[in-house]
Structures are given as structure tokens and as C-alpha cells.
Phi, psi and omega in degrees: 000315180296318180296319179294320179292320178297318177300316181295317180293320178298315179294321180298314180298319180296320180293319180290325177296320180296336179274000178080024184262353179209059182295162181061234176252018184290163176085157170208145192220140183214155172228150175281120179270324178206151178266325183230102353285155182297125180221132179253144170260124188218164168278144176293158181284151172077021179237160176290115186287354179276353186221036178268117179284155181308320183286351180267357178288156180245160175247136186231139181270186185292349177263358182086013182267135178290125181247351178200143179097170182258141178114174181250156179276145176298147175301333182283001175303327180299323178289322175302313181297320179299317181294315181298314182293317185286324187253346185077016182298151176259350179201146179228128183236131182235123183239164181238046183293159177299314184297314181295319182291314181294313184293326180295320175292316181300320184299316182282340184263346186242212190291344182264049183289003181293348181090020176210153180251124182278131175232123186204161169073018183237140183302326183295343176304331183292351175283347177275132181305129178094354179257123185246359184215145176289348177282352182293158176229130177240156176240113180274116181300145177233122180248141172296142181292153181206126179287346174274096187291332176295318179291319179297317180297319178296323178291326181287327187313305183294343183271346191290323184298324182264003183281149179277058178063025178191164173206159180249142170252122188303131179068012188231310178148196189249138167249133175225153183214168179199177183293333174213182185295322181296315179292321178299318178296319178298315179297319179298313181296319179295312181294321177297321178296315180296321178293319178298319179296317180295319180298313181293323178296317178300321179294315180294323177297319181293333178272359180078015181271343177222146173283143178302142177296137176295151180297328180082184182284129179249344183214148175242124179253122188241133163287169180251290186297121180084358179241308178247341176223156182295144177304317183298336180298321179284310187282329185253350180241300185294310182299311178299324180300314179290320182301315184291337186254000180302312183302304183295323181295314181293326179291319185275332186248357189298339181276348178291139185306318182291327178283321178300322179295321178293319178299319178298319179293323178294315179299322178298319178294322181291331183262007179260177177265015183296148183288355181294339180236150182278344179218157179251126179274132183272337178236166181303126183297151174282170178301315181298316180297322181296314181296315180298322179297314180294320178295325177295319177299318178296315182299326182258009179050051178255141191270138172209123186304318181296324177293319178301319179296318178298314179301317179301319179293321178292316178297325178305316178295319181294317177296317183297326181278348183089000180288335180240140173207132185277124179273090178290152173298150188300331185277348190292303184302313178300321180293316180299315181294320179295318180296317179296320179296332178273007174088009179280147174272138180244137180218160180241139172225107184222156177288340174288154182297158177303320179300315180295322179298313182294321178298317182300312182282338178284332183238060181260168177293347177255018179089196182277109179252005187297330182290346178287339183261141180255339183221147180228132181228135172236194186286357170292340174288329182147164180300142183288347180263012181241133182301327182301327180296321182285329173295321177297318179296316179300319179295321179295324179281347181072034183227158170290142179307326181295343179273001185243131174257126178251131180240127183205162175261010182248119178294327178297316178293318180295322178297319179294317180295320179293323178298329178281349178106005180279154168284151186219157171219141179264123183272121176247111182234158175304136177074008173290137180292330181247126181235353179274114183284348183059233183275002187262151175289127184262147173227149175249000180203143177296337179293344177282351180273114180266116180234000000 
């Protein structure tokens, strides 16, 4: 087994050297020989990697010390070990190609100062394990070079779990890895191809021969009812649950300062000329009148901020007791996780209160998904049918509206979002009251959205 692995590693190094990816004595390459104790099979440092015979390879332990063979281990062995331990990789390959070296420097010096290089929209992405569509977008981490390899390895460690089987060291080159040597070589070749493509595109763009690639969608803004969960859950489960418990909740909790403040706001609405109520109360409403008023609002699906807050508090108790659980559509959780893994920002914009939104995603049939979202918006941001609300959301997210995709089952909301400049999709789900997408692109699953 060791002899076969040594033969394979020797041939792999020769093939990569022939492609000009590790000229001179550049590059370093390793395979896991054993896990317990951890032992790597490597080429010795300072030799031409195109002509290393299998018997000339060395074995290195978990401390980077040579335990078998002639020659010394590269200082970069520490980074190999960090990658193997953190990712479970079976092989790590490091090259010094022109594309990897140039792009890694460019990335830290130019507009992509975020410390990662974006690769997207190319069929070859599907050669990376876990990528199933050319619409995918990956971010290749880029680290500043450091001659202190222990410090460099420590800096790389936290980035490895989310890396697309590779990372760049600025001005130095590419590290790629895989479960075994064959997969690591495939990942290296795919990433080198993608880097070469990006380098050449940048050159053509600078010469005016190609238009710069659009930034694309950076965030997904989601409605809830009829988009990620069935409409009946809200109208037939949540609303009746709150309606039935309003009386008892206000009687038992009404003396608490936060509830008393909500009651005061409700009484104010009842005694105003606002269109939210069919009659105006001339004196402070009684408890019974207050409850009937709120139940009427629920029955007619009429909005009042104080009622939303009350409903959220009642639902909080229901979720905590296990009486309530949100049935998300089957495609929702996988899509949310995939988008987050691809670096997209996720946000919610719903007519329900932010508290209610968080409760719903915290207590879903797919577990707690609330951590996948970074921003939450309700109608305190503005009416969902007005373009200004979506401009406000874009400003809060720190993005151009064109970088945000809004998904909803309401054509009125989509029209407002499109007027603000957002990309849009019309959600068609079972039991949705509106199924005609009109001029909008319709989807029946979040998995149909290619980002």
C-alpha cells in the first residue's frame, strides 16, 4: 500500500511539474500515510519535484519531524498538517502557478480586500466536491504570506471549514486538498483552471475586450407566508391560537409594564378615528371590549402593531411548550443552507413582527434555522407595497438593490421591490390564494432559484 501510494505521489508531482505549476524546487506535496499516529508521505524540501522517485520520499510525523527517508521536511509542512487535521484531508498539494500567484496578490491589493477571491458562473466549478451547478459561487480564502509558518497555519485554520477545498497564499500560490490523492489532484486542477480563467478575463476586461462580470446577487430577502411556509399555518393555526388565548393572556399578564404599554396603544387605536376600527370608543374600553376588538382584527386580518406584538408573545409561549411548530416547505432548509454556504446574506421581510419571524424559524420542522438569517424586517420598516421600503432595506444591508433577490407570493410586493431595483421571483405554493405570476418569473421551489 505504501509503495503504491509512493508511486502515485511521485507520478502526480511529475505531472504537475510538467504543467509548469512547480518550477525549479517550488511546490510541496503530501499524502496521509497513517492517522494514528499521524504520518505524512512527502517530497523532501529543496528538490526538483518533477524527478522525485518513490523511494526518495520522506515520512513526517505530526510535529513536522522526518521519521523515515533522507532529506529535510519543508517549513510549510506545518500548513499541510493544519489542513489535514482540520479538514480530514488525505492529501494536500501546493503549487506556484502564475495565475495563483498573480491573483492572490491582486485580490489583497484591489477591490476584493475582503480576503477571498470570488469564482462563479463556470461549468468547471462542478469538478469541486459538493458543487452541483455552474450557477454556484465559491469564495477562495486569500491569506497574506508569512515566513512564520506556525502563525500562518494558525491564521489559515479557521478558514478551512468553509473553503472550497483550497486557499491562496498571497504572492506564493495555491493549496488544494481532497479525501485522497486523486481527489486532491482533481481539486487542484479545477482550481488552477478557474484561476487561469479569472486572470485572463481580468486582462481582457482591462483591454476593453470584455465587459466586467456583474457582481450578481449577494443577498436573498424572503417573505414567509406562501413563500417558505404554507399560508394555512398562519391563518388556520397561528391566528386561531392567539385569538383563543387573548382573553386569558391579557388578564394574567396585563399588569406587566410591557403588556400595559401595549394595552394603552390598543385603547388609543380604539378611541381614535383611525380606519383600523369600525367604531370609535368615547371612553376607555373595557377588557371585554378590548378582547372583542382584537379578535375582530384577527378575523378580518387587519394590521395593528400592538396586536402583532401581543400575538408574538402568545406564540412565544406556544412554541416554548411545543404546541406550535412551523411546517416549512421541504425545499426551504436545504436552499437556505446552500445559499449561506455560498456566501449569500439571508434576510426576512414579513408583515408579521420580527419577534414572530424569529420564533417561526427557531421552531421549525427542520429545527432552529434562525441563525442562517442576518437581518429581519417587518412593517415598521415601511409598507411592503411601497418601493421606499425596499430602498430602506437595501441601505440597511449596505448593498445596491440590484444585488438583492426578493421572493414573495404577492405581486403587489414584487412590483414595489422591482421598482426599487431588486431582482424578484413570484412564489407559487400549494394553497396560495394567488397563483398568477403576471409579468414575474414564477417558482414552485426555492431550489429552482439559481444563484
